[in-house]
FILO-927135 format. One line per field, with one value per residue: chain; x, z, y of N, C-alpha, C, O in turn. Coordinates in steps of 0.2 Angstrom, whole numbers. Layout:
<atoms>
kette <- A;...
n.east <- X;...
n.up <- Z;...
n.north <- Y;...
ca.east <- X;...
ca.up <- Z;...
ca.north <- Y;...
c.east <- X;...
c.up <- Z;...
c.north <- Y;...
o.east <- X;...
o.up <- Z;...
o.north <- Y;...
</atoms>
This chain:
<atoms>
kette <- A;A;A;A;A;A;A;A;A;A;A;A;A;A;A;A;A;A;A;A;A;A;A;A;A;A;A;A;A;A;A;A;A;A;A;A;A;A;A;A;A;A;A;A;A;A;A;A;A;A;A;A;A;A;A;A;A;A;A;A;A;A;A;A;A;A;A;A;A;A;A;A;A;A;A;A;A;A;A;A;A;A;A;A;A;A;A;A;A;A;A;A;A;A;A;A;A;A;A;A;A;A;A;A;A;A;A;A;A;A;A;A;A;A;A;A;A;A;A;A;A;A;A;A;A;A;A;A;A;A;A;A;A;A;A;A;A;A;A;A;A;A;A;A;A;A;A;A;A;A;A;A;A;A;A;A;A;A;A;A;A;A;A;A;A;A;A;A;A;A;A;A;A;A;A;A;A;A;A;A;A;A;A;A;A;A;A;A;A;A;A;A;A;A;A;A;A;A;A;A;A;A;A;A;A;A;A;A;A;A;A;A;A;A;A;A;A;A;A;A;A;A;A;A;A;A;A;A;A;A;A;A;A;A;A;A;A;A;A;A;A;A;A;A;A;A;A;A;A;A;A;A;A;A;A;A;A;A;A;A;A;A;A;A;A;A;A;A;A;A;A;A;A;A;A;A;A;A;A;A;A;A;A;A;A;A;A;A;A;A;A;A;A;A;A;A;A
n.east <- 62;55;44;36;33;24;15;9;4;-7;-15;-20;-28;-38;-41;-48;-60;-65;-73;-83;-91;-94;-102;-113;-116;-120;-133;-142;-137;-131;-120;-111;-116;-110;-97;-95;-98;-88;-77;-80;-81;-68;-61;-65;-58;-45;-41;-42;-29;-22;-22;-16;-5;1;13;18;13;17;28;27;13;9;-5;-11;-6;-12;-24;-29;-23;-31;-46;-41;-38;-46;-61;-66;-61;-68;-79;-82;-78;-90;-102;-99;-102;-116;-117;-110;-99;-95;-83;-79;-77;-65;-56;-54;-48;-37;-29;-23;-8;-2;-9;-3;13;12;8;19;30;26;23;33;47;51;56;53;61;63;61;52;41;39;35;21;14;12;6;-6;-9;-10;-23;-31;-31;-35;-47;-51;-50;-62;-67;-77;-89;-85;-83;-95;-101;-106;-105;-104;-98;-87;-81;-81;-74;-58;-59;-56;-46;-37;-37;-33;-17;-11;-14;-6;7;9;7;21;28;26;22;29;34;24;21;14;2;-5;-7;-15;-27;-31;-33;-44;-54;-55;-61;-73;-77;-80;-89;-99;-103;-106;-118;-127;-132;-137;-145;-150;-144;-154;-160;-165;-164;-151;-148;-148;-139;-129;-129;-123;-113;-105;-102;-93;-82;-79;-76;-68;-58;-56;-53;-48;-38;-32;-30;-17;-10;-6;-1;11;16;19;26;40;41;37;25;25;26;14;2;2;-5;-18;-13;-17;-29;-40;-38;-37;-52;-56;-51;-56;-71;-71;-68;-79;-90;-89;-85;-81;-62;-56;-46;-39;-42;-30;-18;-19;-17;-2;5;2;8;22;21;21;33;40;38;40;53;69;86;99;110;101;90;75;60;52;62;64;52
n.up <- 507;512;518;511;505;513;517;502;504;512;507;497;504;508;497;491;498;496;482;485;495;489;479;487;490;476;473;482;483;469;453;454;469;474;470;480;493;497;492;501;516;517;514;525;536;534;532;546;552;542;546;558;554;547;543;534;522;506;501;488;477;468;458;445;442;453;454;441;442;452;447;439;446;457;457;442;439;450;449;436;440;450;440;432;440;442;433;430;440;455;459;447;443;449;445;430;436;437;426;427;430;417;408;416;411;398;396;403;395;382;383;395;394;398;402;399;408;402;412;418;409;408;421;418;410;417;430;422;418;429;436;428;430;443;440;434;422;413;406;396;400;405;392;383;390;390;382;395;411;406;398;404;415;410;406;418;423;414;418;430;429;420;430;441;435;432;446;448;442;445;457;467;478;486;496;504;513;510;497;497;503;495;483;487;490;478;470;478;472;461;461;466;457;447;452;450;440;437;445;460;478;488;501;510;510;512;530;534;542;533;522;530;534;522;516;528;528;515;512;523;525;512;503;511;521;511;502;506;507;495;488;496;493;479;477;485;480;469;453;446;458;465;458;456;467;460;457;466;471;467;472;486;487;487;497;508;503;510;524;528;524;522;511;499;497;480;472;459;462;472;466;456;466;469;459;453;462;461;449;452;460;451;441;449;453;457;448;454;443;435;425;430;424;435;441;431;430
n.north <- 494;484;489;495;483;479;488;487;475;479;487;481;475;481;487;474;474;484;485;475;484;494;488;486;500;508;506;512;525;529;532;545;549;538;542;554;550;541;550;559;556;551;562;570;562;564;578;585;578;584;596;598;594;604;609;602;606;608;625;627;626;614;615;614;601;593;594;588;576;573;571;561;551;547;556;554;539;533;534;528;514;508;513;502;491;490;483;473;459;462;454;451;465;468;458;464;476;470;474;488;489;487;496;506;504;506;517;524;522;527;540;544;543;531;514;499;483;467;454;464;464;451;449;453;449;437;440;443;429;422;429;424;411;412;412;401;402;406;416;419;425;438;442;442;454;471;487;494;492;480;487;502;499;497;510;516;508;514;528;526;523;532;542;538;537;551;557;551;559;572;578;573;580;586;579;566;566;576;578;567;572;583;576;568;580;584;575;573;586;581;572;577;584;578;571;581;580;568;552;554;555;541;548;539;529;527;525;513;498;491;500;511;506;503;517;519;511;513;523;529;521;513;523;536;531;521;527;536;528;521;531;534;523;524;533;531;519;517;520;508;498;501;501;486;481;481;468;459;462;454;442;445;449;438;431;439;436;422;425;431;426;414;408;395;392;388;376;383;393;396;392;402;413;411;411;423;431;428;433;447;449;447;461;471;471;480;482;486;488;494;505;505;505;510;521;530;538
ca.east <- 56;48;37;33;29;20;8;4;-1;-12;-20;-24;-34;-43;-47;-50;-66;-69;-77;-89;-94;-94;-110;-117;-118;-120;-140;-147;-132;-129;-114;-109;-117;-105;-88;-96;-99;-81;-70;-79;-79;-61;-56;-67;-54;-37;-43;-39;-23;-16;-21;-12;4;0;20;20;10;22;24;23;9;6;-11;-14;-6;-16;-31;-30;-23;-37;-51;-40;-35;-52;-66;-68;-63;-72;-88;-84;-81;-98;-106;-99;-104;-121;-117;-104;-101;-86;-76;-78;-75;-58;-51;-52;-44;-31;-28;-19;0;0;-10;5;18;10;7;25;32;23;22;36;51;52;58;54;64;61;57;45;34;37;29;14;11;13;1;-11;-12;-11;-29;-35;-30;-40;-56;-52;-51;-69;-66;-84;-93;-83;-81;-100;-104;-108;-98;-104;-94;-79;-79;-83;-69;-54;-56;-55;-41;-33;-36;-28;-10;-9;-11;0;14;8;9;28;33;25;21;38;37;20;19;7;-4;-6;-7;-21;-31;-34;-35;-51;-58;-56;-65;-80;-81;-82;-96;-106;-105;-110;-125;-133;-133;-139;-148;-147;-144;-158;-157;-168;-158;-143;-151;-150;-133;-124;-125;-118;-103;-101;-100;-85;-77;-75;-74;-62;-54;-56;-55;-44;-31;-30;-26;-13;-6;-5;4;17;20;20;32;44;42;37;20;23;24;8;-1;3;-8;-21;-15;-18;-37;-44;-36;-40;-57;-58;-50;-63;-78;-70;-67;-82;-97;-91;-87;-73;-58;-55;-38;-37;-41;-25;-13;-18;-12;5;7;1;14;26;22;22;37;45;37;44;60;74;90;105;114;98;86;68;52;48;65;66;48
ca.up <- 503;519;522;503;500;520;513;498;505;516;503;493;507;507;491;491;501;495;478;491;497;481;477;493;489;470;472;484;483;462;451;456;475;477;472;481;499;499;493;507;520;517;515;532;540;532;534;553;551;538;548;564;552;541;541;531;515;501;498;479;479;459;457;439;441;458;448;436;447;457;445;435;453;461;453;436;439;455;445;431;443;450;436;431;447;441;427;432;449;460;457;435;442;452;439;424;437;435;419;427;430;409;407;419;410;389;397;406;388;379;386;399;391;402;398;404;407;399;419;421;406;409;427;418;407;425;433;420;418;437;435;421;431;446;439;431;412;413;401;391;404;403;382;385;393;387;384;400;412;404;394;407;422;407;405;426;424;410;423;437;425;418;438;444;429;432;452;452;441;446;466;470;484;488;503;505;516;505;490;498;504;489;478;490;490;470;470;480;468;454;461;468;450;442;456;447;432;435;450;469;484;491;508;517;512;519;537;536;544;528;518;532;536;516;519;533;525;509;515;528;524;507;502;516;522;505;497;509;508;487;488;501;489;473;478;489;476;461;450;444;465;469;453;455;471;457;453;472;473;465;480;494;488;488;503;513;503;512;531;531;520;523;506;497;490;477;471;456;465;475;461;452;470;469;451;454;467;456;445;455;461;444;439;453;457;451;449;457;440;428;428;428;422;441;442;426;427
ca.north <- 489;479;494;497;478;480;494;485;472;483;491;476;471;486;489;469;473;490;482;473;491;500;483;487;508;510;506;517;532;529;531;548;549;534;546;560;549;540;555;565;553;550;570;572;556;567;585;585;575;588;605;598;594;610;614;598;608;613;630;631;620;611;617;611;592;590;596;584;570;570;567;554;545;546;556;548;532;527;534;522;508;511;511;497;485;491;479;466;457;465;448;455;472;469;456;468;480;470;477;493;490;486;502;511;503;510;526;526;520;531;547;546;541;525;509;490;476;460;451;467;461;442;447;456;442;431;442;440;422;422;431;420;403;411;413;395;403;407;424;423;431;444;444;444;460;476;491;497;485;480;494;508;496;495;515;518;508;517;533;526;520;538;545;535;542;558;557;551;564;581;576;572;585;588;575;561;567;584;573;561;576;585;570;568;585;585;568;574;591;580;569;583;590;571;570;588;576;560;549;559;551;541;549;537;521;527;526;506;499;488;505;515;502;502;522;521;504;513;531;532;515;513;531;540;527;518;533;539;520;522;538;531;517;529;541;527;512;518;518;499;494;503;500;479;477;479;459;455;463;449;437;448;448;428;430;442;432;417;425;436;423;407;403;389;393;384;373;385;401;395;390;409;416;409;416;433;434;428;440;454;451;449;464;475;469;481;480;491;490;496;510;503;511;516;525;536;541
c.east <- 52;43;34;29;24;14;6;1;-8;-15;-23;-29;-37;-46;-51;-59;-72;-74;-86;-93;-95;-103;-115;-119;-120;-128;-141;-142;-129;-123;-111;-109;-112;-99;-89;-95;-92;-76;-74;-79;-70;-58;-57;-60;-46;-36;-38;-33;-19;-15;-17;-3;5;8;22;16;16;20;24;19;9;0;-13;-12;-12;-23;-33;-28;-28;-42;-48;-36;-41;-60;-69;-67;-66;-80;-87;-86;-88;-103;-103;-101;-112;-126;-115;-103;-97;-82;-74;-73;-67;-54;-51;-50;-39;-27;-22;-11;1;-2;-3;11;18;12;16;31;31;24;27;45;52;52;58;57;62;59;51;39;32;32;22;12;10;6;-7;-14;-14;-19;-31;-36;-35;-47;-58;-54;-58;-69;-74;-89;-92;-83;-88;-104;-105;-102;-97;-105;-92;-78;-76;-76;-62;-53;-55;-48;-35;-31;-32;-21;-9;-10;-5;7;16;11;19;32;32;23;25;38;32;19;13;4;-7;-11;-15;-26;-36;-34;-43;-55;-58;-60;-71;-82;-85;-89;-101;-109;-109;-117;-131;-136;-135;-145;-146;-148;-153;-157;-161;-166;-152;-143;-148;-140;-129;-124;-121;-110;-102;-99;-94;-81;-76;-72;-67;-55;-51;-55;-45;-35;-28;-26;-17;-7;-2;-1;10;21;23;27;40;47;43;29;20;21;16;3;-4;-3;-14;-22;-19;-26;-40;-42;-39;-49;-60;-58;-56;-71;-78;-70;-76;-89;-94;-88;-80;-69;-55;-48;-36;-36;-32;-19;-12;-14;-4;9;8;6;21;29;23;29;43;46;40;48;65;80;95;108;109;93;81;63;51;54;66;60;48
c.up <- 506;517;515;503;507;515;506;497;509;511;498;495;508;502;488;494;499;488;478;494;492;479;482;492;482;470;474;483;474;462;456;464;476;478;478;491;503;498;502;513;520;518;523;537;539;534;542;553;548;542;553;560;545;539;535;522;512;501;493;480;470;458;450;439;447;456;446;439;452;455;441;441;456;458;448;436;441;453;440;436;447;447;433;436;446;435;430;439;450;457;450;438;446;447;434;429;438;431;422;425;422;406;410;415;402;391;399;399;382;380;390;398;398;400;402;404;405;407;421;416;407;417;426;417;415;428;429;419;424;436;430;425;439;446;432;424;410;409;397;394;404;396;381;386;389;389;392;406;411;402;399;415;417;406;414;426;419;414;428;433;423;427;440;441;433;442;453;448;441;455;468;478;486;493;500;508;513;501;489;501;498;483;480;489;481;469;470;477;463;457;464;462;447;447;454;440;434;443;455;472;485;499;513;516;513;526;538;538;538;525;522;533;530;516;523;531;518;509;517;528;514;501;506;516;515;499;500;505;501;485;490;495;481;472;483;486;468;458;449;451;466;465;455;461;465;457;459;473;473;471;482;492;489;495;509;512;510;520;533;528;519;516;504;496;488;475;467;457;469;472;458;456;469;462;451;457;466;450;446;458;455;439;444;455;452;454;450;450;435;431;426;428;427;443;437;424;429
c.north <- 485;482;496;489;477;484;492;479;474;485;486;474;475;486;483;471;479;486;479;481;493;496;487;496;511;511;512;525;534;528;537;550;545;540;551;559;547;545;559;564;553;557;573;568;561;574;587;584;582;594;603;597;596;612;608;600;611;621;634;625;621;610;611;602;590;591;588;574;567;569;561;548;543;548;552;540;528;527;530;516;508;511;503;491;488;486;472;464;461;462;452;459;472;465;459;475;481;471;483;494;490;492;508;509;506;514;527;527;526;537;550;543;534;519;501;485;471;457;457;463;453;444;451;451;436;435;440;433;420;423;424;412;406;410;407;397;402;415;424;424;436;446;447;449;465;481;494;491;485;486;499;505;498;504;518;514;512;526;532;524;527;542;544;537;550;560;557;557;571;582;573;573;589;584;569;562;572;582;571;565;580;581;567;571;586;579;569;578;587;576;573;586;583;571;577;584;570;557;552;553;548;540;543;528;521;525;519;504;496;492;510;511;501;509;522;517;508;521;532;525;514;516;533;536;525;523;534;533;522;526;537;527;519;532;535;520;513;517;512;494;495;501;491;477;477;468;457;456;456;443;439;448;442;429;433;438;423;419;428;431;418;403;399;393;388;382;378;391;402;395;398;413;416;414;421;434;434;434;446;456;452;459;470;476;473;479;485;494;494;500;506;508;514;520;531;538;547
o.east <- 47;38;28;24;19;9;2;-3;-13;-21;-29;-33;-41;-52;-55;-64;-78;-80;-91;-99;-99;-108;-120;-124;-121;-130;-143;-146;-126;-119;-108;-104;-107;-96;-84;-93;-90;-71;-71;-76;-67;-54;-53;-57;-43;-31;-33;-30;-14;-10;-12;3;8;10;28;17;19;14;23;21;9;-2;-16;-15;-15;-26;-36;-31;-29;-45;-52;-34;-41;-65;-74;-70;-69;-85;-92;-91;-92;-109;-107;-100;-115;-132;-119;-106;-93;-78;-68;-67;-64;-48;-45;-50;-35;-22;-16;-8;5;1;-1;14;23;17;19;34;35;25;27;48;56;48;62;57;56;53;46;33;27;26;19;8;5;1;-12;-20;-19;-22;-36;-41;-39;-51;-62;-58;-60;-71;-76;-95;-97;-84;-88;-110;-104;-97;-91;-110;-88;-74;-71;-74;-59;-47;-54;-44;-29;-26;-28;-17;-5;-6;0;12;21;15;22;38;36;22;23;40;33;14;10;-1;-13;-17;-20;-31;-42;-37;-47;-60;-63;-65;-76;-88;-91;-94;-107;-114;-115;-122;-137;-141;-134;-149;-140;-151;-158;-155;-159;-166;-149;-138;-146;-135;-125;-118;-115;-104;-96;-92;-89;-75;-70;-67;-61;-49;-45;-54;-39;-29;-23;-22;-12;-2;4;3;15;27;27;32;46;52;46;25;15;18;12;-2;-10;-6;-16;-26;-24;-30;-42;-47;-45;-52;-65;-63;-60;-75;-82;-72;-79;-94;-95;-89;-74;-70;-52;-44;-30;-32;-29;-14;-6;-11;-1;14;14;9;25;34;26;31;47;51;44;49;67;81;93;109;112;90;82;62;49;52;69;60;44
o.up <- 503;515;515;500;506;512;504;493;510;512;495;492;512;501;484;491;500;489;475;494;493;478;480;494;482;468;471;482;472;466;461;466;479;483;482;495;508;502;506;517;525;523;526;542;544;538;542;556;550;542;553;563;540;534;532;517;514;500;492;482;466;457;451;437;446;457;449;437;454;459;440;440;459;457;450;433;439;453;440;436;442;449;432;433;451;434;432;444;445;454;449;438;446;446;432;425;439;432;419;421;421;402;407;415;400;388;395;398;379;374;390;403;403;395;406;399;407;408;424;418;406;417;430;421;416;427;431;419;425;436;433;423;440;450;428;420;406;413;396;390;405;395;378;383;383;393;395;406;413;405;399;420;420;407;414;429;420;413;430;438;427;429;440;444;435;443;455;450;438;457;472;483;488;496;495;507;513;502;485;501;497;479;476;487;478;466;466;477;461;454;464;462;444;444;455;437;429;446;456;470;484;503;519;520;515;529;544;536;537;523;519;534;529;516;521;533;516;506;514;530;512;496;504;513;513;495;497;501;501;480;486;493;478;468;481;487;463;462;451;450;467;468;456;460;466;457;458;475;478;473;481;497;492;499;512;517;513;524;538;530;513;515;506;492;491;477;469;454;469;474;456;454;468;461;451;456;468;449;443;459;455;436;441;460;446;460;447;450;431;436;421;432;427;447;439;418;428
o.north <- 483;479;498;489;473;482;495;477;470;483;487;471;472;486;483;468;480;484;479;481;498;499;490;498;517;516;517;530;538;525;536;553;548;542;552;563;548;546;560;568;555;558;577;571;561;575;590;589;584;598;606;599;594;616;608;596;617;624;640;620;626;604;606;597;585;586;584;569;562;566;556;542;538;544;548;536;522;524;526;513;509;508;499;485;487;485;468;467;463;464;454;458;477;468;459;480;486;469;483;498;493;495;512;514;509;516;530;531;529;540;556;542;535;518;499;482;470;458;456;461;450;442;453;448;432;432;438;432;418;417;421;409;402;408;407;394;398;419;430;425;439;452;452;450;463;481;496;487;490;490;501;509;502;506;524;517;513;529;536;523;529;546;548;539;553;564;562;559;575;587;569;569;595;587;569;557;570;583;573;562;581;583;564;569;590;581;568;578;588;577;572;590;584;569;577;586;566;562;554;548;552;536;542;523;516;525;518;508;500;493;512;513;500;509;526;518;507;523;534;525;515;514;532;537;527;523;533;533;524;525;539;528;515;532;538;517;510;513;510;489;490;500;490;472;471;464;454;451;454;439;438;446;441;428;430;437;421;415;427;433;417;397;400;397;383;385;380;395;408;399;400;417;421;417;425;440;438;437;450;462;456;461;474;480;472;476;490;500;498;499;502;512;520;525;536;541;551
</atoms>
């Protein structure tokens, strides 16, 4: 489990920074252009590796689950996140993103015959309390947003939770690298189709340094490497551990701000960090004698 939690920490650091990259990219690229660029960049990173290790491609490929999961884990939610960040801040988006484990547990409970232990419910509640402490209980700014922003972010997290459960149930033998590459290619196709019906990419605006950095960071790291980490954690530790990274994303976003922008870290953010980490531990800790939600999917 040490490797799983190390991967979880790395994933939260990458995705915490991804919200900043999305904010930079969504202006010139648009909602679906952002999806296409990040998925295409991630796929270009993974495909050569997949070709070099083509023996890992399963003989019997579950194409239908792969396509559905590709839409639900990359194409649709990444478009909704980009749309949300045209209205709300990247930090607000990352805070709302922390509801993903709740959706994962609820989807597992309703559709996958899963059961949450009492400590897991307590852990999830603690995680949300930690988020509230982290933002100093200032929820009014979130409550006052219209549907495009808060609502679209919540739909994105519902997609993530559903995808995590489907991945555990149907793609257990597909291989992390293969699943990640196909998911990104499906996401790129969704983004490409979406571009035909929405804002085109401003090619001239893509030539400046920050946007190029955002494409590389969001595509290669936030999509390619992060997808590998996400599917690895889902397979080895379960969907609840994988999506619990969303508890840590607001914290890592704060740390990135302090490191890159010299922003000050408040005391309530530090306390929120401790409560969030405690919640993640309780929500993902397994008992040997009991079957948890992540083991029964």
